[in-house]
C-alpha positions as CSV (number, residue, x, y, z in Angstrom):
1,M,12.3,57.1,-64.1
2,S,14.0,55.6,-61.2
3,E,12.8,53.1,-58.7
4,P,12.3,53.9,-55.1
5,P,14.5,52.8,-52.3
6,L,13.6,49.2,-51.2
7,D,13.0,50.0,-47.8
8,E,10.6,52.6,-48.6
9,L,8.7,50.3,-51.1
10,V,8.4,47.5,-48.7
11,A,7.0,50.0,-46.0
12,A,4.5,51.0,-48.7
13,V,3.3,47.6,-49.7
14,A,3.8,45.7,-46.3
15,V,0.4,45.9,-44.2
16,D,1.0,46.5,-40.2
17,I,-1.7,44.5,-38.5
18,P,-2.2,45.7,-34.7
19,D,-3.0,43.2,-31.8
20,F,-2.2,40.1,-33.9
21,P,-1.6,37.4,-33.2
22,E,-2.0,38.8,-29.5
23,P,-3.1,42.3,-27.9
24,G,-0.3,44.5,-28.2
25,V,1.9,43.0,-30.8
26,V,1.8,44.4,-34.2
27,F,2.3,42.2,-36.9
28,R,4.0,42.9,-40.1
29,D,2.0,41.3,-42.9
30,L,4.9,41.0,-45.9
31,T,2.5,38.7,-47.9
32,P,1.3,41.7,-50.2
33,V,5.1,42.3,-50.7
34,F,5.4,38.4,-51.9
35,A,2.4,38.9,-54.0
36,D,3.8,41.9,-56.3
37,A,6.1,40.5,-58.4
38,G,8.1,43.3,-59.2
39,V,8.9,44.2,-55.5
40,F,9.0,40.6,-54.5
41,R,11.8,40.3,-57.2
42,R,14.0,43.2,-55.8
43,V,13.6,42.1,-52.3
44,V,15.0,38.5,-53.1
45,E,17.7,40.3,-55.3
46,A,18.5,42.4,-52.0
47,L,18.5,39.6,-49.7
48,A,21.0,37.9,-51.8
49,G,23.0,40.9,-53.0
50,S,23.5,42.4,-49.5
51,V,25.0,39.0,-48.5
52,L,27.2,38.5,-51.8
53,E,28.5,41.9,-51.2
54,D,29.4,42.0,-47.5
55,P,33.2,41.7,-47.1
56,R,32.6,39.5,-43.9
57,V,30.9,36.9,-45.7
58,G,33.5,37.3,-48.7
59,A,36.0,36.2,-46.5
60,L,34.4,32.7,-46.7
61,R,34.5,32.4,-50.5
62,T,36.5,30.4,-52.1
63,G,36.3,31.9,-55.7
64,P,34.6,34.1,-57.5
65,D,31.5,32.2,-58.2
66,D,31.1,31.2,-54.7
67,P,28.6,33.2,-52.6
68,G,30.2,32.3,-49.6
69,F,27.2,29.9,-48.3
70,D,26.5,26.6,-49.2
71,V,22.8,26.4,-48.9
72,V,20.0,28.7,-47.7
73,V,18.1,27.7,-44.7
74,G,14.7,29.2,-44.3
75,V,12.5,29.5,-41.3
76,E,8.8,28.5,-41.2
77,A,6.8,29.8,-42.6
78,R,7.5,32.9,-44.6
79,G,11.3,32.3,-44.7
80,F,10.5,29.4,-46.6
81,L,9.4,31.5,-49.9
82,L,12.5,33.6,-49.4
83,A,14.7,31.0,-48.8
84,A,13.7,29.2,-51.8
85,A,14.0,32.2,-53.9
86,V,17.1,33.4,-52.3
87,A,18.7,30.0,-53.2
88,L,17.6,29.9,-56.7
89,V,19.5,33.2,-57.3
90,A,22.7,32.2,-55.7
91,G,22.5,28.8,-57.2
92,T,22.6,26.7,-53.9
93,G,20.1,24.2,-52.3
94,V,17.4,25.4,-49.7
95,V,16.7,23.6,-46.3
96,P,13.5,24.2,-44.2
97,V,13.4,24.7,-40.0
98,R,10.1,23.8,-39.0
99,K,7.6,24.0,-36.2
100,A,7.6,20.6,-34.0
101,G,6.2,17.7,-35.3
102,K,6.2,18.8,-39.5
103,L,9.3,17.1,-40.5
104,P,9.3,13.3,-41.2
105,R,12.8,12.1,-40.5
106,A,15.2,12.2,-37.6
107,T,15.7,16.0,-36.3
108,V,17.2,17.9,-33.6
109,A,15.1,20.5,-31.9
110,A,15.2,23.7,-30.1
111,E,12.9,25.8,-27.7
112,Y,12.7,29.3,-28.0
113,A,10.8,32.7,-26.8
114,L,8.8,34.7,-29.1
115,E,7.2,37.8,-27.9
116,Y,4.1,36.3,-27.0
117,G,4.8,32.8,-25.8
118,T,7.4,29.8,-26.7
119,A,7.6,27.4,-29.5
120,V,10.0,24.6,-31.0
121,L,11.6,24.4,-34.0
122,E,13.4,21.3,-35.6
123,L,16.0,20.5,-38.2
124,H,16.5,17.4,-39.9
125,T,19.8,15.8,-38.9
126,D,21.0,15.1,-42.4
127,S,19.9,18.5,-43.8
128,V,23.4,20.5,-42.8
129,R,26.7,18.8,-42.8
130,P,29.7,19.7,-40.4
131,G,31.4,22.6,-42.1
132,Q,28.7,23.6,-44.7
133,R,28.2,27.3,-44.6
134,V,24.7,28.6,-44.2
135,L,22.5,31.5,-45.0
136,L,19.6,32.0,-42.8
137,V,16.7,33.8,-44.1
138,D,13.5,34.8,-42.6
139,D,11.1,37.7,-43.1
140,V,11.2,39.6,-39.7
141,L,13.9,40.3,-37.0
142,A,12.1,41.0,-34.0
143,T,13.4,39.7,-30.3
144,G,15.8,37.5,-32.1
145,G,14.4,34.1,-30.8
146,T,13.4,32.6,-33.7
147,L,16.5,33.2,-35.5
148,E,19.0,32.2,-32.8
149,A,17.1,29.1,-32.5
150,A,17.8,28.2,-36.1
151,A,21.5,29.2,-35.9
152,G,21.9,26.8,-32.9
153,L,20.4,24.0,-34.8
154,V,22.7,24.7,-37.7
155,E,25.5,24.9,-35.4
156,R,24.6,21.9,-33.5
157,L,24.7,19.6,-36.9
158,G,28.3,21.2,-37.5
159,G,27.1,24.0,-39.9
160,V,28.6,27.4,-40.2
161,V,26.3,30.6,-40.2
162,S,27.8,32.9,-42.7
163,A,24.9,35.4,-42.2
164,L,21.2,35.7,-41.4
165,S,19.1,37.9,-43.7
166,V,15.6,39.3,-43.3
167,V,13.3,41.7,-44.9
168,V,12.3,43.7,-41.7
169,E,14.0,44.7,-38.5
170,L,12.3,45.7,-35.4
171,P,15.3,47.1,-33.6
172,A,13.6,48.3,-30.6
173,L,12.9,44.6,-29.7
174,G,16.8,44.2,-29.6
175,G,17.1,41.0,-32.0
176,R,20.5,42.1,-33.4
177,E,22.3,42.4,-30.1
178,R,20.8,38.9,-29.3
179,L,22.4,37.5,-32.3
180,R,25.8,38.7,-31.9
181,P,28.4,37.7,-33.2
182,H,26.1,36.6,-36.6
183,T,26.4,38.9,-39.4
184,V,22.5,40.4,-39.6
185,H,21.4,42.1,-43.0
186,A,18.2,43.7,-42.8
187,L,16.7,45.5,-46.0
188,W,14.2,47.6,-43.9
189,T,14.4,48.8,-40.5
190,T,11.8,50.4,-38.7
C-alpha cells in the first residue's frame, strides 16, 4: 500500500488553533506532526530532499556529496526541531536563530513585524562565516517577516542563503514574495 502524499498527510495530522495567539489569527500547530515518528521522518527527508533536488541550489554544489549548503539555520522555536533533523540527514551542522536575550555571546539582531506584533531575532556573530552557504528552516511561512529577518542576519555576517525551507506556507499572507529573490521550498501550501 502506498503512502499518502506528504501535503495531505501533514494536513491531516496538523491542528488549526483559531484565535491563537491573538483573536483573528489561525495558528497551524505542527507539534502532532513532530510527535508522529513516521510523519516526522517523511517531513525531514522531504525538507532536505526538496533542497537537494533544486537545480538553483545544485549550482552551489562543489561535488556530488555536497548538499549545496554548509550549515542549517533553524528559527526559534519549532524551526530548531526541523533544522537539527535536516542537518543530521544532510551531514551538516546546525545553528539557532533565537529571540532577543537568549544567546549568551555577542550577537547581531534584527527587529521584524509579525501578523500580530513585532519581535527581535538574534544570531551569534561567530555562528556563520563569510561565504558559508546556509539553508534556513522554519515550520511556517506566513508574512515572511521572521525568515526575512533571519536571512538578513545570515547575510550581515557574510553568509549566503542557499534556500529557505518550511513545512507549511500560507500564500495569502505574501511571505514568498517578501523573500524574493531567495528560493523557498514549502511541503504544504494552504
